[in-house]
LOFI-448343 format. One record per atom (N, C-alpha, C): residue number from 1; residue in one letter; atom name; z, y, x. Coordinates in steps of 0.05 Angstrom, whole numbers, plus 5000, padded with zeros to 4 digits. Atoms other than C-alpha are relative to their C-alpha. Layout:
BEGIN
R/NUM/A/CA/Z/Y/X .
...
! end
This chain:
BEGIN
R/1/M/N/4978/4982/4993 .
R/1/M/CA/4961/4675/4899 .
R/1/M/C/5023/4983/5013 .
R/2/Q/N/4978/5014/4987 .
R/2/Q/CA/5015/4653/4948 .
R/2/Q/C/5025/5017/4997 .
R/3/K/N/4974/4987/5003 .
R/3/K/CA/5088/4670/4935 .
R/3/K/C/5018/4994/5023 .
R/4/F/N/4980/5003/4979 .
R/4/F/CA/5141/4682/4988 .
R/4/F/C/5026/5013/4990 .
R/5/I/N/4975/4990/5011 .
R/5/I/CA/5212/4689/4962 .
R/5/I/C/5021/5001/5022 .
R/6/Y/N/4980/4996/4979 .
R/6/Y/CA/5268/4716/5006 .
R/6/Y/C/5028/5003/4988 .
R/7/D/N/4973/4998/5009 .
R/7/D/CA/5343/4715/5000 .
R/7/D/C/5009/5029/4996 .
R/8/N/N/4993/4972/5002 .
R/8/N/CA/5347/4790/5010 .
R/8/N/C/4976/5017/5010 .
R/9/F/N/5023/4983/4993 .
R/9/F/CA/5301/4850/5022 .
R/9/F/C/4998/5004/5030 .
R/10/T/N/5001/4997/4971 .
R/10/T/CA/5320/4856/5095 .
R/10/T/C/4984/4978/5013 .
R/11/D/N/5015/5023/4990 .
R/11/D/CA/5294/4786/5109 .
R/11/D/C/4970/5003/4994 .
R/12/L/N/5028/4996/5007 .
R/12/L/CA/5230/4804/5072 .
R/12/L/C/4987/5020/5019 .
R/13/T/N/5013/4979/4983 .
R/13/T/CA/5217/4867/5113 .
R/13/T/C/4996/4989/5028 .
R/14/K/N/5003/5011/4973 .
R/14/K/CA/5229/4829/5178 .
R/14/K/C/4976/4981/5002 .
R/15/D/N/5021/5020/5000 .
R/15/D/CA/5179/4775/5159 .
R/15/D/C/4973/5012/4993 .
R/16/L/N/5025/4989/5010 .
R/16/L/CA/5126/4820/5128 .
R/16/L/C/4979/5003/5021 .
R/17/P/N/5022/4996/4981 .
R/17/P/CA/5088/4838/5192 .
R/17/P/C/4988/4974/5009 .
R/18/Q/N/5012/5026/4992 .
R/18/Q/CA/5078/4764/5207 .
R/18/Q/C/4977/4992/4982 .
R/19/H/N/5021/5006/5019 .
R/19/H/CA/5032/4762/5147 .
R/19/H/C/4975/5018/5004 .
R/20/F/N/5023/4982/4996 .
R/20/F/CA/4985/4817/5173 .
R/20/F/C/4977/4983/5012 .
R/21/T/N/5023/5012/4988 .
R/21/T/CA/4915/4795/5189 .
R/21/T/C/4981/5022/5011 .
R/22/G/N/5017/4979/4989 .
R/22/G/CA/4876/4839/5237 .
R/22/G/C/5016/5026/5006 .
R/23/P/N/4985/4976/4991 .
R/23/P/CA/4895/4907/5267 .
R/23/P/C/5000/5024/4981 .
R/24/N/N/5003/4976/5016 .
R/24/N/CA/4875/4955/5211 .
R/24/N/C/5014/4995/4973 .
R/25/I/N/4981/5005/5022 .
R/25/I/CA/4929/4960/5158 .
R/25/I/C/5000/5024/4980 .
R/26/G/N/4997/4980/5021 .
R/26/G/CA/4929/4999/5092 .
R/26/G/C/5029/5001/4991 .
R/27/L/N/4971/4997/5004 .
R/27/L/CA/4999/5027/5081 .
R/27/L/C/5006/5016/4975 .
R/28/S/N/4993/4986/5024 .
R/28/S/CA/5027/5046/5013 .
R/28/S/C/5024/5018/5005 .
R/29/G/N/4976/4984/5000 .
R/29/G/CA/5081/5097/4998 .
R/29/G/C/5018/4992/4978 .
R/30/G/N/4981/5006/5021 .
R/30/G/CA/5136/5100/4947 .
R/30/G/C/5027/4991/5010 .
R/31/S/N/4973/5007/4993 .
R/31/S/CA/5209/5080/4945 .
R/31/S/C/5003/4974/5015 .
R/32/T/N/4999/5026/4987 .
R/32/T/CA/5197/5008/4965 .
R/32/T/C/4993/5002/5030 .
R/33/F/N/5009/4998/4972 .
R/33/F/CA/5159/5027/5028 .
R/33/F/C/5017/5019/5016 .
R/34/L/N/4981/4984/4986 .
R/34/L/CA/5209/5081/5046 .
R/34/L/C/5022/4982/5012 .
R/35/E/N/4979/5018/4990 .
R/35/E/CA/5261/5026/5051 .
R/35/E/C/4989/4981/5022 .
R/36/I/N/5013/5017/4980 .
R/36/I/CA/5212/4982/5090 .
R/36/I/C/4998/5015/5027 .
R/37/F/N/5003/4984/4975 .
R/37/F/CA/5198/5039/5140 .
R/37/F/C/5027/5002/5014 .
R/38/K/N/4974/4997/4987 .
R/38/K/CA/5272/5049/5153 .
R/38/K/C/5009/4974/5013 .
R/39/S/N/4993/5026/4988 .
R/39/S/CA/5282/4975/5165 .
R/39/S/C/4983/4994/5025 .
R/40/W/N/5017/5005/4977 .
R/40/W/CA/5222/4969/5211 .
R/40/W/C/5008/5017/5024 .
R/41/S/N/4994/4983/4978 .
R/41/S/CA/5246/5027/5253 .
R/41/S/C/5029/4996/5011 .
R/42/S/N/4972/5004/4992 .
R/42/S/CA/5318/5000/5259 .
R/42/S/C/5006/4971/5008 .
R/43/I/N/4995/5028/4994 .
R/43/I/CA/5315/4924/5261 .
R/43/I/C/4987/4993/5027 .
R/44/P/N/5011/5005/4973 .
R/44/P/CA/5307/4902/5334 .
R/44/P/C/4975/4983/5001 .
R/45/E/N/5024/5017/5000 .
R/45/E/CA/5257/4846/5319 .
R/45/E/C/4975/5014/4990 .
R/46/S/N/5022/4984/5011 .
R/46/S/CA/5214/4893/5278 .
R/46/S/C/4990/5021/5020 .
R/47/K/N/5007/4980/4980 .
R/47/K/CA/5216/4948/5330 .
R/47/K/C/4984/4988/5023 .
R/48/K/N/5014/5013/4979 .
R/48/K/CA/5195/4899/5383 .
R/48/K/C/4971/4992/4992 .
R/49/F/N/5026/5007/5010 .
R/49/F/CA/5137/4874/5341 .
R/49/F/C/4981/5023/5001 .
R/50/F/N/5018/4977/5002 .
R/50/F/CA/5108/4943/5328 .
R/50/F/C/4995/5013/5027 .
R/51/Q/N/5004/4988/4974 .
R/51/Q/CA/5118/4966/5399 .
R/51/Q/C/4982/4983/5018 .
R/52/Q/N/5017/5019/4983 .
R/52/Q/CA/5082/4904/5428 .
R/52/Q/C/4972/4996/4988 .
R/53/N/N/5026/5005/5013 .
R/53/N/CA/5024/4901/5378 .
R/53/N/C/4987/5027/4993 .
R/54/H/N/5015/4975/5006 .
R/54/H/CA/4970/4954/5372 .
R/54/H/C/4988/4997/4972 .
R/55/L/N/5009/5000/5028 .
R/55/L/CA/4960/4966/5298 .
R/55/L/C/4992/5028/4992 .
R/56/N/N/5009/4975/5011 .
R/56/N/CA/4923/5021/5262 .
R/56/N/C/5006/5001/4970 .
R/57/F/N/4992/4998/5028 .
R/57/F/CA/4952/5045/5196 .
R/57/F/C/4985/5022/4987 .
R/58/F/N/5015/4981/5016 .
R/58/F/CA/4915/5082/5141 .
R/58/F/C/5013/5002/4972 .
R/59/P/N/4987/4997/5026 .
R/59/P/CA/4941/5110/5075 .
R/59/P/C/4984/4986/4978 .
R/60/V/N/5012/5011/5025 .
R/60/V/CA/4928/5069/5012 .
R/60/V/C/4997/5021/4979 .
R/61/D/N/5002/4977/5018 .
R/61/D/CA/4942/5131/4972 .
R/61/D/C/5017/5022/5011 .
R/62/E/N/4986/4977/4990 .
R/62/E/CA/4967/5201/4985 .
R/62/E/C/4999/5022/4979 .
R/63/R/N/4999/4976/5016 .
R/63/R/CA/4989/5260/4944 .
R/63/R/C/4986/5022/5015 .
R/64/L/N/5015/4979/4987 .
R/64/L/CA/4943/5318/4959 .
R/64/L/C/5018/5025/5002 .
R/65/V/N/4981/4978/4993 .
R/65/V/CA/4999/5363/4986 .
R/65/V/C/5000/5002/5030 .
R/66/P/N/4998/4998/4971 .
R/66/P/CA/5011/5389/5057 .
R/66/P/C/5016/4977/5012 .
R/67/L/N/4986/5022/4986 .
R/67/L/CA/5034/5337/5107 .
R/67/L/C/5030/5005/5002 .
R/68/E/N/4972/4994/4997 .
R/68/E/CA/5100/5373/5113 .
R/68/E/C/5015/5000/4974 .
R/69/H/N/4987/5000/5027 .
R/69/H/CA/5113/5370/5038 .
R/69/H/C/5017/4975/4997 .
R/70/P/N/4983/5023/5003 .
R/70/P/CA/5171/5324/5019 .
R/70/P/C/4988/4977/4983 .
R/71/D/N/5013/5020/5017 .
R/71/D/CA/5125/5287/4970 .
R/71/D/C/4976/4986/5014 .
R/72/S/N/5022/5012/4986 .
R/72/S/CA/5073/5269/5023 .
R/72/S/C/5007/4971/5009 .
R/73/N/N/4996/5028/4992 .
R/73/N/CA/5070/5193/5031 .
R/73/N/C/4998/4997/5031 .
R/74/W/N/5005/5003/4972 .
R/74/W/CA/5042/5200/5101 .
R/74/W/C/5021/5015/5016 .
R/75/G/N/4978/4986/4987 .
R/75/G/CA/5093/5252/5120 .
R/75/G/C/5025/4984/5002 .
R/76/I/N/4977/5017/5000 .
R/76/I/CA/5148/5204/5101 .
R/76/I/C/4996/4977/5020 .
R/77/A/N/5006/5021/4981 .
R/77/A/CA/5114/5148/5141 .
R/77/A/C/5003/5009/5029 .
R/78/I/N/4997/4988/4973 .
R/78/I/CA/5111/5193/5202 .
R/78/I/C/5030/5002/5007 .
R/79/K/N/4972/4995/4994 .
R/79/K/CA/5184/5212/5197 .
R/79/K/C/5017/4975/5002 .
R/80/E/N/4982/5024/5001 .
R/80/E/CA/5214/5144/5180 .
R/80/E/C/4990/4976/5015 .
R/81/F/N/5012/5024/4988 .
R/81/F/CA/5166/5096/5214 .
R/81/F/C/4987/5006/5027 .
R/82/F/N/5016/4995/4976 .
R/82/F/CA/5116/5123/5264 .
R/82/F/C/5016/5014/5023 .
R/83/A/N/4986/4984/4979 .
R/83/A/CA/5158/5175/5301 .
R/83/A/C/5023/4984/5013 .
R/84/P/N/4978/5015/4987 .
R/84/P/CA/5220/5130/5312 .
R/84/P/C/4990/4978/5018 .
R/85/L/N/5011/5022/4984 .
R/85/L/CA/5175/5076/5342 .
R/85/L/C/4981/5011/5022 .
R/86/G/N/5018/4989/4980 .
R/86/G/CA/5136/5124/5387 .
R/86/G/C/4971/4997/4993 .
R/87/K/N/5028/5005/5009 .
R/87/K/CA/5073/5115/5345 .
R/87/K/C/4990/5025/4985 .
R/88/S/N/5007/4976/5014 .
R/88/S/CA/5063/5188/5326 .
R/88/S/C/4970/5006/4999 .
R/89/S/N/5029/4997/5000 .
R/89/S/CA/4989/5183/5342 .
R/89/S/C/4988/4992/4973 .
R/90/Q/N/5009/5009/5026 .
R/90/Q/CA/4983/5149/5274 .
R/90/Q/C/5000/5024/4980 .
R/91/A/N/5000/4976/5018 .
R/91/A/CA/4997/5218/5243 .
R/91/A/C/4972/5011/4995 .
R/92/S/N/5027/4989/5003 .
R/92/S/CA/4924/5235/5254 .
R/92/S/C/4984/4985/4979 .
R/93/H/N/5014/5015/5021 .
R/93/H/CA/4903/5183/5202 .
R/93/H/C/5007/5012/4973 .
R/94/W/N/4994/4984/5024 .
R/94/W/CA/4911/5236/5148 .
R/94/W/C/4980/5022/4997 .
R/95/A/N/5018/4978/5005 .
R/95/A/CA/4869/5289/5116 .
R/95/A/C/5010/5016/4976 .
R/96/S/N/4990/4982/5021 .
R/96/S/CA/4879/5347/5069 .
R/96/S/C/4983/5001/4975 .
R/97/S/N/5019/5000/5022 .
R/97/S/CA/4822/5332/5021 .
R/97/S/C/4988/4972/4996 .
R/98/M/N/5013/5025/5006 .
R/98/M/CA/4785/5275/4988 .
R/98/M/C/4978/4994/5020 .
R/99/Q/N/5022/5004/4981 .
R/99/Q/CA/4724/5285/5033 .
R/99/Q/C/5011/4994/5027 .
R/100/G/N/4987/5005/4974 .
R/100/G/CA/4770/5287/5093 .
R/100/G/C/5009/4971/5003 .
R/101/F/N/4991/5028/5000 .
R/101/F/CA/4800/5220/5075 .
R/101/F/C/4976/4981/5003 .
R/102/S/N/5024/5017/4999 .
R/102/S/CA/4731/5190/5064 .
R/102/S/C/4989/5000/5028 .
R/103/D/N/5010/4998/4973 .
R/103/D/CA/4707/5215/5131 .
R/103/D/C/5018/4986/5020 .
R/104/L/N/4981/5013/4983 .
R/104/L/CA/4770/5190/5165 .
R/104/L/C/4996/4970/5000 .
R/105/F/N/5003/5029/5002 .
R/105/F/CA/4761/5119/5140 .
R/105/F/C/4974/4990/5012 .
R/106/V/N/5026/5008/4990 .
R/106/V/CA/4688/5115/5156 .
R/106/V/C/4999/5003/5031 .
R/107/R/N/5000/4996/4971 .
R/107/R/CA/4699/5143/5226 .
R/107/R/C/5015/4978/5015 .
R/108/H/N/4984/5021/4986 .
R/108/H/CA/4752/5091/5243 .
R/108/H/C/4993/4972/4992 .
R/109/L/N/5004/5028/5010 .
R/109/L/CA/4731/5031/5201 .
R/109/L/C/4971/4993/4995 .
R/110/G/N/5028/5005/5004 .
R/110/G/CA/4656/5038/5194 .
R/110/G/C/4992/5004/4971 .
R/111/N/N/5011/4996/5027 .
R/111/N/CA/4612/5041/5132 .
R/111/N/C/4986/4974/4991 .
R/112/P/N/4977/4993/5016 .
R/112/P/CA/4633/5006/5088 .
R/112/P/C/5026/4998/5016 .
R/113/P/N/4974/4999/4985 .
R/113/P/CA/4705/5021/5111 .
R/113/P/C/5018/4977/4991 .
R/114/L/N/4985/5024/5009 .
R/114/L/CA/4739/4953/5109 .
R/114/L/C/5026/4997/5015 .
R/115/L/N/4974/5005/4989 .
R/115/L/CA/4813/4942/5121 .
R/115/L/C/5005/4970/5003 .
R/116/D/N/4993/5028/4996 .
R/116/D/CA/4842/4877/5147 .
R/116/D/C/5022/4992/4980 .
R/117/T/N/4977/5006/5018 .
R/117/T/CA/4907/4879/5107 .
R/117/T/C/5007/5025/4984 .
R/118/V/N/4990/4977/5017 .
R/118/V/CA/4927/4924/5048 .
R/118/V/C/5027/4992/4990 .
R/119/L/N/4973/5004/5009 .
R/119/L/CA/5001/4930/5033 .
R/119/L/C/5004/5017/4975 .
R/120/L/N/4996/4987/5026 .
R/120/L/CA/5016/4947/4960 .
R/120/L/C/5028/4997/4990 .
R/121/G/N/4976/5002/5017 .
R/121/G/CA/5076/4962/4918 .
R/121/G/C/4992/5001/4971 .
R/122/M/N/5006/4999/5028 .
R/122/M/CA/5081/4966/4843 .
R/122/M/C/5021/5018/4986 .
R/123/G/N/4982/4984/5017 .
R/123/G/CA/5111/5018/4795 .
R/123/G/C/5008/4984/4976 .
R/124/E/N/4990/5014/5024 .
R/124/E/CA/5149/4997/4733 .
R/124/E/C/4980/5001/4977 .
R/125/D/N/5021/5000/5020 .
R/125/D/CA/5088/5016/4692 .
R/125/D/C/4977/4982/5008 .
R/126/G/N/5021/5018/4991 .
R/126/G/CA/5047/4966/4732 .
R/126/G/C/4979/5013/5017 .
R/127/H/N/5020/4987/4983 .
R/127/H/CA/5009/5018/4773 .
R/127/H/C/5003/4990/5029 .
R/128/T/N/5000/5007/4971 .
R/128/T/CA/4991/5001/4845 .
R/128/T/C/4981/5019/5014 .
R/129/A/N/5013/4978/4987 .
R/129/A/CA/4964/5048/4898 .
R/129/A/C/5004/5024/4981 .
R/130/S/N/4998/4979/5021 .
R/130/S/CA/4949/5109/4853 .
R/130/S/C/4980/4993/4978 .
R/131/L/N/5016/5010/5022 .
R/131/L/CA/4913/5067/4801 .
R/131/L/C/5019/4996/4976 .
R/132/F/N/4981/4999/5022 .
R/132/F/CA/4948/5082/4735 .
R/132/F/C/4989/4988/4974 .
R/133/P/N/5009/5012/5025 .
R/133/P/CA/4946/5047/4667 .
R/133/P/C/4984/5019/4982 .
R/134/S/N/5013/4981/5017 .
R/134/S/CA/4923/5111/4634 .
R/134/S/C/4972/5007/5009 .
R/135/D/N/5026/4992/4990 .
R/135/D/CA/4861/5118/4677 .
R/135/D/C/4981/4975/5002 .
R/136/S/N/5017/5024/5001 .
R/136/S/CA/4814/5062/4655 .
R/136/S/C/4974/5004/5017 .
R/137/S/N/5025/4995/4985 .
R/137/S/CA/4754/5095/4689 .
R/137/S/C/5004/4993/5030 .
R/138/A/N/4994/5007/4972 .
R/138/A/CA/4788/5087/4757 .
R/138/A/C/5002/4970/5003 .
R/139/L/N/4997/5029/4998 .
R/139/L/CA/4806/5015/4743 .
R/139/L/C/4974/4985/4998 .
R/140/N/N/5026/5013/5005 .
R/140/N/CA/4735/4999/4722 .
R/140/N/C/4979/5009/5020 .
R/141/E/N/5019/4990/4980 .
R/141/E/CA/4701/5035/4780 .
R/141/E/C/4993/4978/5019 .
R/142/T/N/5009/5023/4983 .
R/142/T/CA/4659/4986/4820 .
R/142/T/C/4984/5009/5024 .
R/143/E/N/5017/4991/4979 .
R/143/E/CA/4619/5029/4868 .
R/143/E/C/5015/5015/5022 .
R/144/A/N/4987/4983/4980 .
R/144/A/CA/4664/5080/4902 .
R/144/A/C/5022/4985/5015 .
R/145/Y/N/4978/5011/4984 .
R/145/Y/CA/4713/5063/4958 .
R/145/Y/C/5025/5017/4998 .
R/146/F/N/4978/4981/5002 .
R/146/F/CA/4757/5124/4946 .
R/146/F/C/4999/5015/4974 .
R/147/L/N/4999/4987/5026 .
R/147/L/CA/4780/5158/4883 .
R/147/L/C/5020/5024/5000 .
R/148/Y/N/4982/4978/5006 .
R/148/Y/CA/4812/5223/4860 .
R/148/Y/C/5016/4992/4976 .
R/149/A/N/4983/5011/5022 .
R/149/A/CA/4871/5204/4816 .
R/149/A/C/5019/5021/4989 .
R/150/T/N/4980/4983/5014 .
R/150/T/CA/4911/5243/4765 .
R/150/T/C/5012/4985/4978 .
R/151/D/N/4985/5014/5021 .
R/151/D/CA/4962/5222/4714 .
R/151/D/C/5020/5020/4988 .
R/152/A/N/4982/4981/5013 .
R/152/A/CA/5003/5260/4663 .
R/152/A/C/5029/4998/5009 .
R/153/V/N/4973/5004/4992 .
R/153/V/CA/5067/5230/4688 .
R/153/V/C/5006/5009/5029 .
R/154/H/N/4997/4993/4972 .
R/154/H/CA/5055/5245/4762 .
R/154/H/C/4988/5027/5006 .
R/155/K/N/5007/4972/5000 .
R/155/K/CA/5052/5318/4780 .
R/155/K/C/4978/5007/5021 .
R/156/H/N/5019/4993/4979 .
R/156/H/CA/5008/5317/4843 .
R/156/H/C/4974/4983/4997 .
R/157/P/N/5025/5015/4998 .
R/157/P/CA/4934/5298/4844 .
R/157/P/C/5001/4984/5026 .
R/158/R/N/4998/5019/4978 .
R/158/R/CA/4921/5241/4893 .
R/158/R/C/4973/4990/5009 .
R/159/F/N/5021/5017/4989 .
R/159/F/CA/4873/5206/4939 .
R/159/F/C/5010/4972/4997 .
R/160/T/N/4992/5028/5001 .
R/160/T/CA/4873/5131/4928 .
R/160/T/C/4976/4982/5008 .
R/161/L/N/5020/5020/4998 .
R/161/L/CA/4835/5070/4951 .
R/161/L/C/4992/4990/4973 .
R/162/S/N/5010/5010/5025 .
R/162/S/CA/4792/5044/4895 .
R/162/S/C/5005/4970/4998 .
R/163/P/N/4999/5030/5002 .
R/163/P/CA/4795/4973/4867 .
R/163/P/C/4981/4987/5019 .
R/164/R/N/5020/5013/4982 .
R/164/R/CA/4732/4958/4907 .
R/164/R/C/5010/5000/5029 .
R/165/S/N/4991/4998/4972 .
R/165/S/CA/4764/4982/4972 .
R/165/S/C/5023/4979/5004 .
R/166/I/N/4977/5019/4998 .
R/166/I/CA/4828/4940/4960 .
R/166/I/C/4989/4972/5000 .
R/167/V/N/5011/5028/5003 .
R/167/V/CA/4789/4878/4939 .
R/167/V/C/4984/4992/5025 .
R/168/S/N/5016/5006/4977 .
R/168/S/CA/4745/4884/5001 .
R/168/S/C/5017/4993/5025 .
R/169/A/N/4983/5006/4977 .
R/169/A/CA/4805/4875/5048 .
R/169/A/C/5002/4970/5004 .
R/170/S/N/4998/5028/4995 .
R/170/S/CA/4813/4808/5082 .
R/170/S/C/5025/4988/4987 .
R/171/R/N/4975/5009/5012 .
R/171/R/CA/4884/4802/5055 .
R/171/R/C/5014/5023/4986 .
R/172/V/N/4984/4980/5015 .
R/172/V/CA/4925/4839/5003 .
R/172/V/C/5028/4989/4996 .
R/173/I/N/4972/5008/5003 .
R/173/I/CA/5001/4836/5003 .
R/173/I/C/5014/5018/4981 .
R/174/L/N/4984/4985/5019 .
R/174/L/CA/5042/4858/4944 .
R/174/L/C/5029/4995/5006 .
R/175/V/N/4972/5002/4995 .
R/175/V/CA/5115/4873/4957 .
R/175/V/C/5015/5008/4975 .
R/176/L/N/4985/4995/5023 .
R/176/L/CA/5163/4869/4899 .
R/176/L/C/5030/5000/5007 .
R/177/K/N/4971/4998/4994 .
R/177/K/CA/5235/4893/4906 .
R/177/K/C/5016/5003/4974 .
R/178/G/N/4982/4998/5024 .
R/178/G/CA/5287/4880/4852 .
R/178/G/C/4991/4982/4977 .
R/179/K/N/5005/5018/5022 .
R/179/K/CA/5292/4835/4792 .
R/179/K/C/4982/5012/4978 .
R/180/K/N/5016/4988/5021 .
R/180/K/CA/5262/4885/4743 .
R/180/K/C/4970/5000/5005 .
R/181/K/N/5029/5000/4994 .
R/181/K/CA/5196/4893/4779 .
R/181/K/C/4989/4972/5001 .
R/182/V/N/5009/5028/5000 .
R/182/V/CA/5191/4818/4790 .
R/182/V/C/4994/4991/4972 .
R/183/E/N/5004/5009/5028 .
R/183/E/CA/5199/4806/4715 .
R/183/E/C/4976/5014/4988 .
R/184/I/N/5023/4986/5011 .
R/184/I/CA/5148/4860/4698 .
R/184/I/C/4974/4988/5011 .
R/185/F/N/5024/5011/4989 .
R/185/F/CA/5097/4832/4746 .
R/185/F/C/4995/4971/4990 .
R/186/S/N/5003/5028/5008 .
R/186/S/CA/5110/4759/4728 .
R/186/S/C/4989/4998/4971 .
R/187/E/N/5009/5001/5027 .
R/187/E/CA/5100/4772/4654 .
R/187/E/C/4971/5009/4998 .
R/188/A/N/5027/4990/5001 .
R/188/A/CA/5037/4813/4664 .
R/188/A/C/4980/4980/5013 .
R/189/W/N/5017/5018/4986 .
R/189/W/CA/5008/4763/4713 .
R/189/W/C/4995/4974/4983 .
R/190/D/N/5002/5025/5016 .
R/190/D/CA/5023/4702/4669 .
R/190/D/C/4981/5004/4976 .
R/191/Q/N/5017/4993/5023 .
R/191/Q/CA/4987/4737/4611 .
R/191/Q/C/4973/5009/5009 .
R/192/Q/N/5025/4988/4989 .
R/192/Q/CA/4931/4761/4657 .
R/192/Q/C/4992/5025/4984 .
R/193/N/N/5003/4975/5014 .
R/193/N/CA/4940/4829/4625 .
R/193/N/C/4984/5019/5017 .
R/194/L/N/5017/4984/4983 .
R/194/L/CA/4881/4867/4654 .
R/194/L/C/5002/5030/4994 .
R/195/Q/N/4994/4972/5004 .
R/195/Q/CA/4907/4932/4625 .
R/195/Q/C/5020/5010/5020 .
R/196/I/N/4981/4993/4979 .
R/196/I/CA/4959/4930/4680 .
R/196/I/C/4986/5001/5027 .
R/197/P/N/5016/4997/4976 .
R/197/P/CA/4928/4957/4744 .
R/197/P/C/5005/4979/5022 .
R/198/V/N/4994/5019/4978 .
R/198/V/CA/4964/4911/4793 .
R/198/V/C/4988/4972/4994 .
R/199/V/N/5012/5026/5008 .
R/199/V/CA/4939/4850/4754 .
R/199/V/C/4970/5001/5002 .
R/200/K/N/5029/4997/4999 .
R/200/K/CA/4868/4875/4747 .
R/200/K/C/4989/5000/5028 .
R/201/V/N/5009/4998/4972 .
R/201/V/CA/4863/4890/4821 .
R/201/V/C/5004/4973/5014 .
R/202/L/N/4994/5024/4985 .
R/202/L/CA/4897/4828/4848 .
R/202/L/C/4984/4975/4992 .
R/203/Q/N/5015/5024/5009 .
R/203/Q/CA/4859/4778/4805 .
R/203/Q/C/4972/5000/5011 .
R/204/Q/N/5027/4999/4988 .
R/204/Q/CA/4795/4801/4841 .
R/204/Q/C/5001/4995/5030 .
R/205/C/N/4997/5002/4971 .
R/205/C/CA/4823/4793/4912 .
R/205/C/C/4997/4971/5009 .
R/206/K/N/5005/5027/4990 .
R/206/K/CA/4805/4734/4956 .
R/206/K/C/5024/4987/5013 .
R/207/D/N/4977/5011/4987 .
R/207/D/CA/4871/4726/4992 .
R/207/D/C/5024/5018/4993 .
R/208/V/N/4977/4984/5010 .
R/208/V/CA/4935/4751/4957 .
R/208/V/C/5026/4986/5007 .
R/209/L/N/4972/5009/4996 .
R/209/L/CA/5007/4744/4980 .
R/209/L/C/5018/5018/4985 .
R/210/V/N/4980/4984/5013 .
R/210/V/CA/5065/4766/4938 .
R/210/V/C/5027/4993/5013 .
R/211/L/N/4974/5003/4987 .
R/211/L/CA/5131/4777/4975 .
R/211/L/C/5021/5013/4982 .
R/212/S/N/4980/4990/5019 .
R/212/S/CA/5194/4785/4933 .
R/212/S/C/5028/4991/5009 .
R/213/D/N/4972/5007/4995 .
R/213/D/CA/5270/4785/4940 .
R/213/D/C/5013/4987/4976 .
R/214/H/N/4990/5014/5023 .
R/214/H/CA/5277/4751/4872 .
R/214/H/C/4980/4978/4992 .
R/215/V/N/5017/5023/5008 .
R/215/V/CA/5250/4684/4846 .
R/215/V/C/4985/5008/4975 .
R/216/F/N/5017/4997/5025 .
R/216/F/CA/5193/4686/4795 .
R/216/F/C/4980/4978/4999 .
! end
């Protein structure tokens, strides 16, 4: 695992695309990535990078709600990232069902559907993508590339990449924003606590980068 520590989150977001490997990128949702999207669509260096480089983005996880719903990860990505940069064609990398997502990935990425880079965040409970601590069956799944995810705390059922799908990527990048999340991750990683989804997934990956705005 390689660590990259930045003085502030703006510097992190500016540098993040330089760590991409290959054109096919798995893109997470959540509050951290909402801030990243807004930075990418407003910082001149970032705008130039995305306008000059042909990249294909795919959802790491998505709430199974209409694209126009305010809780849709992909809907937020379209509004805050793709549309401002003139990349609205990426909106088509979405589906309304589990089967639709599976078909989408296979159609664009082949079978097995392999991503070049997967961008992950982490919740304060240690979940990543939509792999939750309460769902041990999903964490221990070794065959499927896509999973249907539910959790008592989160109201919408979800599509998510499976551990196998994430681990199969050439590179996985975890972005941590804020001291609290850095401390949660650092403690879980140091203990190799495999009950914590982000630890269980990352310890299986072949190339892991952790980018943070706090030292750990």
